[in-house]
C-alpha positions in Angstrom: -63.9 6.7 27.8 -62.9 5.0 24.6 -62.9 8.3 22.8 -60.5 9.8 25.5 -58.2 6.8 25.1 -58.2 7.1 21.4 -57.4 10.8 21.6 -54.5 10.1 24.0 -53.1 7.3 21.9 -53.2 9.6 18.8 -51.5 12.4 20.8 -48.8 10.0 22.0 -48.3 8.7 18.5 -47.9 12.2 17.1 -45.6 13.1 19.9 -43.4 10.1 19.2 -43.6 10.9 15.5 -42.1 14.3 15.9 -39.8 13.5 18.8 -38.0 10.7 17.0 -36.6 13.0 14.2 -35.7 15.7 16.7 -33.8 13.1 18.8 -32.0 11.8 15.8 -31.0 15.3 14.7 -29.8 16.2 18.2 -27.7 13.0 18.4 -26.3 13.7 14.9 -25.3 17.3 15.8 -24.2 16.8 19.4 -23.7 13.1 19.6 -24.6 10.6 22.3 -21.1 11.3 23.7 -19.3 14.6 23.6 -16.7 13.6 21.0 -19.1 11.9 18.6 -21.2 14.8 17.4 -20.9 16.6 14.1 -20.3 20.0 15.7 -17.4 18.6 17.7 -15.8 17.0 14.7 -16.1 20.2 12.7 -14.5 22.2 15.5 -11.7 19.6 15.8 -10.9 19.6 12.1 -11.0 23.4 11.9 -8.5 23.5 14.8 -6.2 20.8 13.2 -6.3 22.5 9.8 -5.5 25.9 11.4 -2.6 24.4 13.3 -1.3 22.5 10.3 -1.4 25.7 8.2 0.7 27.5 10.8 3.5 24.9 10.3 3.1 24.2 6.6 2.8 27.9 5.5 6.5 28.7 6.0 7.6 25.6 4.0 5.3 26.5 1.2 6.6 30.1 1.2 10.1 28.8 1.1 9.4 26.6 -1.9 7.4 29.2 -3.8 10.0 32.0 -3.3 13.1 30.0 -4.2 11.5 28.8 -7.5 10.7 32.3 -8.8 12.8 34.0 -11.4 13.6 37.7 -11.4 10.4 38.8 -13.2 8.2 36.7 -10.8 9.9 38.2 -7.8 9.3 41.7 -8.9 5.7 41.0 -10.1 3.3 41.7 -7.2 0.6 39.6 -8.9 2.6 36.4 -8.6 2.0 35.2 -5.0 2.3 31.4 -4.7 2.7 29.8 -8.1 5.5 31.1 -10.3 5.0 31.5 -14.0 8.2 29.6 -14.7 10.2 27.3 -12.5 13.6 28.7 -11.9 16.2 26.4 -10.3 19.1 28.9 -10.4 18.5 30.1 -6.8 18.5 26.6 -5.5 21.7 25.8 -7.3 23.3 28.9 -6.0 22.3 28.1 -2.4 23.6 24.5 -3.0 27.0 25.8 -4.1 27.3 28.4 -1.4 26.5 25.9 1.3 29.0 23.4 -0.2 26.0 21.2 0.5 27.4 17.7 0.1 30.3 18.3 2.5 28.2 20.2 5.0 25.4 17.7 4.9 27.9 14.9 5.6 29.3 16.8 8.6 25.8 17.5 10.0 24.5 14.0 9.4 27.6 12.3 10.9 27.8 14.6 13.9 24.0 14.3 14.6 24.0 10.5 14.1 27.0 9.9 16.4 25.6 12.2 19.2 22.1 10.7 18.9 23.4 7.1 19.1 25.6 7.8 22.1 22.9 9.7 24.0 20.4 7.0 23.2 22.4 4.3 25.0 24.3 6.4 27.7 21.1 8.2 28.8 19.3 4.8 29.0 21.9 3.6 31.5 21.5 6.7 33.6 17.7 6.6 33.4 17.7 2.9 34.5 19.9 3.7 37.4 17.7 6.5 38.6 14.5 4.4 38.2 15.5 1.0 39.4 18.8 1.0 41.4 19.3 1.9 45.0 22.4 4.1 44.6 23.8 6.3 47.4 22.4 9.9 47.4 20.2 9.1 44.4 17.8 12.0 45.1 20.7 14.4 45.4 22.2 13.3 42.1 18.8 13.6 40.4 18.5 17.1 41.8 21.9 17.9 40.2 20.6 16.4 36.9 17.6 18.8 37.1 20.0 21.7 37.6 21.8 20.9 34.4 18.5 20.9 32.6 17.4 24.2 34.1 20.6 26.1 33.8 21.0 27.5 30.2 24.2 26.5 28.3 25.2 30.1 27.9 26.0 30.2 31.7 28.4 27.3 31.5 29.9 27.8 28.1 32.9 29.9 29.2 34.3 27.3 31.6 33.8 24.6 29.0 35.6 26.6 26.4 38.5 27.2 28.8 38.7 23.5 29.6 38.5 22.5 25.9 41.3 25.0 25.2 43.5 23.6 27.9 42.9 20.1 26.7 43.7 21.2 23.1 40.4 20.0 21.6 39.1 23.3 20.3 38.0 23.4 16.7 37.3 19.6 16.9 34.1 17.6 17.4 35.3 16.2 20.8 33.7 18.9 23.0 30.3 18.1 21.4 30.6 14.3 21.2 32.3 13.7 24.6 29.4 14.9 26.8 27.1 12.5 24.8 29.4 9.6 25.7 28.9 10.4 29.4 25.1 10.7 29.2 24.8 14.4 28.9 25.4 16.7 26.0 22.6 18.8 24.4 19.3 18.2 26.2 20.9 15.1 27.8 19.1 15.6 31.1 15.7 15.5 29.4 16.6 12.2 27.8 17.6 10.7 31.2 14.2 11.9 32.6 12.4 10.3 29.7 14.1 6.9 30.3 13.5 7.2 34.1 9.8 7.8 33.5 9.7 4.8 31.1 11.6 2.3 33.4 9.6 3.4 36.4 6.4 2.1 34.8 7.7 -1.4 34.1 6.6 -4.2 36.5 9.1 -5.3 39.1 8.3 -8.9 38.5 10.4 -8.9 35.3 13.5 -8.0 37.2 12.7 -10.4 40.0 12.2 -13.3 37.6 15.5 -12.5 35.8 17.4 -12.3 39.2 15.9 -15.7 40.2 17.4 -17.1 37.0 20.8 -15.8 38.1 21.0 -12.6 36.1 23.0 -9.7 37.5 22.2 -6.0 37.1 23.9 -5.6 33.8 22.2 -8.7 32.3 18.8 -7.5 33.5 19.3 -4.1 31.9 20.8 -5.5 28.6 18.4 -8.5 28.1 15.2 -7.5 29.8 14.8 -3.7 30.2 16.6 -2.4 27.2 14.6 -4.4 24.6 11.4 -3.1 26.3 12.7 0.5 26.0 12.5 0.6 22.2 9.7 3.3 22.1 11.8 5.5 24.4 14.9 4.9 22.4 13.1 6.0 19.2 11.9 9.2 20.9 15.4 10.0 22.3 17.2 9.2 19.1 14.9 11.5 17.0 14.9 14.3 19.5 18.7 14.2 19.9 19.3 14.0 16.1 17.0 16.9 15.3 18.3 19.1 18.1 21.9 18.4 17.2 21.2 19.0 13.5 19.6 22.4 14.2 22.0 23.5 16.9 24.0 26.6 16.0 25.3 27.7 19.4 27.7 24.9 20.3 29.2 24.5 16.8 29.7 28.2 16.6 31.7 28.0 19.9 33.8 25.0 19.1 34.0 24.7 15.3 34.7 28.2 14.1 37.4 28.7 11.4 37.4 25.0 10.5 36.9 23.3 7.1 34.3 20.9 8.6 31.2 23.1 9.4 27.7 21.7 9.7 24.8 23.2 7.8 23.7 25.4 10.7 27.0 27.3 10.6 26.8 27.5 6.8 23.5 29.2 6.8 24.8 31.8 9.2 27.9 32.5 7.1 25.8 32.8 3.9 23.5 35.3 5.6 26.5 37.4 6.6 28.0 37.1 3.1 24.8 38.3 1.5 24.6 41.3 3.8 28.2 42.3 2.9 27.4 41.9 -0.8 24.3 44.1 -0.4 26.4 46.8 1.3 29.0 46.8 -1.5 26.9 46.3 -4.6 23.5 47.1 -3.4 20.6 44.7 -2.5 19.9 41.9 -4.9 16.4 40.8 -5.9 17.5 37.2 -5.1 18.8 37.9 -1.6 15.7 36.7 0.2 15.3 33.8 -2.3 18.7 32.5 -1.5 18.0 32.6 2.2 14.8 30.7 1.6 16.6 28.1 -0.4 19.3 27.6 2.2 16.6 27.2 4.9 14.8 24.6 2.8 18.0 22.7 2.2 18.5 22.7 5.9 15.1 21.3 6.9 14.6 19.0 3.9 16.5 16.0 5.4 14.6 16.3 8.6 11.3 16.3 6.8 12.3 13.2 4.9 13.4 11.6 8.2 10.1 12.3 9.9 8.2 11.1 6.9 9.6 7.6 7.3 9.7 7.5 11.1 6.5 9.3 12.1 4.6 6.1 13.0 7.3 4.9 15.4 7.8 8.4 16.8 4.1 8.9 17.7 4.0 5.4 19.2 7.1 6.2 21.2 5.6 9.5 22.5 2.5 7.7 23.6 4.3 4.8 25.4 7.1 6.8 27.1 4.8 8.7 29.4 5.4 12.1 27.8 1.6 12.6 27.4 0.9 11.8 31.0 
């Protein structure tokens, strides 16, 4: 009997001796939880690197192409790193864009529209979320219609109205809708605020009303300070979309001396095509287009570089990920 017990104890000891490393290896590869294992982390990083490359590759291509001289552009062996840094293409694109003036127009127009939409859409979103207004569901349905219907459908009546009011070739048709809580993507911003204000506890409003605060005081002193994450998201979205917008400026700001960068890039592309038809294609034609595109997105990259932390935090707290 003692021999049998000793054999069983030795067998269990050997089993434990070999099972422990296997268990550790399994936990190391697959993890105790699904997202803790090495294989999952490798898969996640491969996915993130692949996604990042999709977005970074065009920017790297822009920078590499616009810094090549004529010999590097015609040399098929030079792919990414030029033999010599050539700044002439970037200077040419800077001059063609009249960059300082166009940048000031784009920055001013985008900032004004973003600030107006940030506050006006907050008022509309608070009303839809908290106030018992007549026909609220009907008005919200109309708001959704403005979000669904593309601007190309309504642009002709808006142009006719702007022409009758004498505000064509001015910034008023672009800025005025932002004052009224609409404008470019304005319905989406109202929905973001509505989602945020709907998640706030009602006790905050009730406590403020007990202290004698009216609706405007509650919104200004209680709800609006809480909505800073939503305000950051709305401001950045509005700024970027207005900065990149070509359609509305091309309708209202044609033949003016104050054109944003989005119109300048289009006019340069048309100018290069005409020059190619007259004098033949130039080796720097694509390089100039790359340089103008880089000058267009460079301010946005700098803006996101300094605001990415608040932007990600705002996305997480506004309910956009739910």
